[in-house]
N, C-alpha and C positions, 0 to 999 in steps of 0.2 A: 958511342957514336954510331957504330955498326948496327946496334939493334935499332936505334931511330931511323936509320937509312933504310933498313930492311922493312920496317913498318911503314914508312913513306912510300917506298916502292909498292908494297902491297896495296895501299890505298890508291895509288896512281892507277895501278893495273885494275882495280875494280872499277874506279871511275871512268877509265878508258873503255872497259867493256861495256859499261852501261851506256855511255856516250856512243859507242858504236852499234850497240843494239837499238838504241833510239833512233840513229840516223839511217841505219842500212838494214836493220832486222837481224835476228838471231843468225839466220842461214847466210846472210851476205857478209857477215862480220867473221873474219877468221882470226885464229891465234896470232898469226903474224901481223894483222891489222891492229889488234889490241896491243901487242907490244911495241909496235911503232907509235901508237897514239900514246901510250904511256911513257915512251922514251926509254924503254929498257930493252934489253937483248931478250931473244927467245929463250935463251937458257935461264935468264933471270926470271922470266915469266914462269917457266916450269919449275923453278925453285919454290914458287909460291902456290901454283895450281897445276894439277896434272893435265887440265884441257878444259875446254868450253864448258863442258858438264860440271866441273868443279868450280868454275866461276858462276854458273847458275845456282848451284847449291849455295854459294855464298850470297847470292841475291836473295834466295829463299830465307836464309838466316837474318839478313837485314830486314827483310819483310816481318819475320817472326818478332824481331825486336820492336819493330813500329807498332805491330798488334799490341804486344804487351805494354807498350807505352801509352797506347790509346785506352787501353782497359784500365791501366793503373792511374790515369789521370781524369778518370770520370768525376764530376762533381760529387762530393760526399753528401751534400744537402739534398733534400728531396727523397723521393721515394724510389723503390726499386724499379718501379715501371717507368719512372722519369730517367733513371739511368739508362734503362734498356733502349729508350727513345734516343737518348744522348749519343749512345754507342752506334746505333745504326745512322745517325746523321754524321758522326765523326767518320764513319766508313764510306759514306757517300762523299764526304768532303775530301777525303784521302784520295779516293779512286778518281775523282774529278780532276786532280792535278794531271796536265797533259802528259808528263813523263810517267806517271804511275799508269794512267790509262794505256799509253802505247806499250809499256812493257807488259802489262796485264793481258792485252789482246795477243801479243807475240808470244808471250809464254804459256798462255791457254792453248793456242794453236800447236805449240811444240810439245806441250804435255799430251795432247790427243795422239801425237805421232810416237812419242817416246813416253811410255808409262812410268819409267824411273824418274823423270822430270815431273811428271804429274804427281808422284808420291811425295817428292819433296815439298810440293805446295800444298797437298792434301794435309800434312800436318799442322799447316798454318790455318787451314779452314776448321780442322778439329779443335785447335786452340781457341778459335774464335766462337765455335759452337759451344764449347765447355763455357766459355766466358758468359755466353748469353744464357745458357742453361742455369748457370749459377745465379745469375741475376733473376731469372725467372723462378727459381726456387725460392728466393727471398720474397719476390712478388706473391708468390703463392702463400708463404707462411703469413704474410701481412694482409691476405685475402684481397689483394689487388686483381689477381687474375686466378681462373681455374686450371688445375692440372689435367688436361685432356689427352687422349690417346695421339692426337694429331699435334700436340704442342711442339715437339722437337721439329717436326717438318714445317710447322708454321713459322718457327724461329729462323730456319734456313731459308725458306721462301722470302721472308721479309728482308733477310741479309742479301739475297740474289736481287731482289728489287732495289735495295739500296746501291748495290753495286752497278746494276744496270743504269740507274738514274745517273750516277756518278760518271760512267763512261758516256752517256748521253750528253752531259753537261760538257765533258772534255771535247766531245766531237763537234757540238754546236759552238764551242768557244764562248759560252755564256756564263759559265762559272755557276756555282751553287747559290741559288738566291733564297732570301728568307722565306719567300712564298713556298719554295720546293722544300725546305727544311719543314716548314709547318705542315705541308701535305703529306709528308713522309711520317712525321709524327703522329698525324691523324690516322693515317692507314695502320700504323703499328698499333695505337690505341684501339682502333675499330677491330683489329684482328685478335688482340689479347685480352681486352678489357672484360672483366666479370659483369654480366647483366644485373 
């Protein structure tokens, strides 16, 4: 029973931190606010997390798990190039969720101020880059695209475009449309497709 309660408290603390960060931002959400919102004592919170940075590290781990899920649930049918397109679309759709967009903007700003936080999320970017490169290597082997010196940078630029459009969709409260998905796929194909 105690183990279940401990796990439950931990999840409530994480949820309270995310809710606080979404409502007030990272700087305006203090550890005491998180404990109160979670319905636990400050000491209980510190039994789970050493501070706000540890909570942010937990959010980075949650993001890593979400990235792994998106990569592992790509449709197995189709070409490697179609899987690349699908991954970019999945990234755009994920970041277009209002809560993801708000956290992304706040955490990015915080990462610029605190390199340690930036390092936590840089690992997730590296994971996504490796997944894209792996798919690109499959597309190269299938002669769908060419391996050029600029390929890695092109993959990253396309990812940033997908993220940027996701943020724009969240900001405009319009959601990701089929037309936008098609436009992103077309952009990816034009950037990568072998002539």
